[in-house]
C-alpha positions in Angstrom: -90.9 32.5 13.3 -88.6 35.4 14.0 -88.7 34.6 17.7 -87.6 31.0 17.0 -84.7 32.3 14.9 -83.6 34.8 17.6 -83.8 32.1 20.3 -81.6 29.8 18.2 -79.2 32.6 17.5 -79.0 33.5 21.2 -78.3 29.8 22.1 -75.5 29.7 19.5 -74.0 32.9 20.7 -74.1 31.6 24.3 -72.2 28.4 23.4 -69.6 30.3 21.4 -68.9 32.6 24.4 -68.5 29.5 26.5 -66.1 28.1 24.0 -64.1 31.3 24.0 -64.0 31.3 27.8 -62.8 27.7 27.8 -60.1 28.5 25.3 -58.9 31.5 27.3 -58.8 29.4 30.5 -57.0 26.4 28.9 -54.4 27.7 26.5 -51.9 25.1 27.6 -54.2 22.2 26.7 -54.9 20.5 23.4 -57.3 23.0 21.8 -57.8 21.4 18.4 -61.2 21.6 16.8 -61.7 17.9 17.5 -60.8 18.3 21.2 -63.1 21.3 21.5 -65.9 19.4 19.7 -65.5 16.6 22.2 -65.7 19.0 25.1 -68.8 20.8 23.8 -70.4 17.8 22.1 -70.4 19.6 18.7 -69.2 18.6 15.3 -65.8 20.3 14.8 -66.8 21.9 11.5 -70.1 23.2 13.0 -68.3 24.5 16.1 -65.9 26.4 13.8 -68.7 27.9 11.7 -70.6 29.1 14.8 -67.6 30.6 16.4 -66.6 32.5 13.3 -70.1 33.7 12.7 -70.3 35.1 16.3 -66.8 36.4 16.8 -65.6 37.2 13.3 -62.5 35.1 13.7 -61.9 31.4 13.2 -61.3 29.2 16.3 -57.8 28.2 15.2 -56.9 31.8 14.5 -58.3 32.9 17.9 -56.3 30.2 19.7 -53.1 31.2 17.9 -53.7 34.9 18.6 -54.4 34.2 22.2 -51.2 32.1 22.7 
């Protein structure tokens, strides 16, 4: 069971690092939660929760800080 949880956590961490990289490379684009959700095929609220759990900062706060 612990293996399954770790595998799921690693997959979630991986996607949030891809989201972070996408944000960093596309700061001039529309980076709303809805737009990011469309790009990564995730519900915007779920995407936001995963990102904050991994990086300790919300997506919108990260975008604003990066700009």
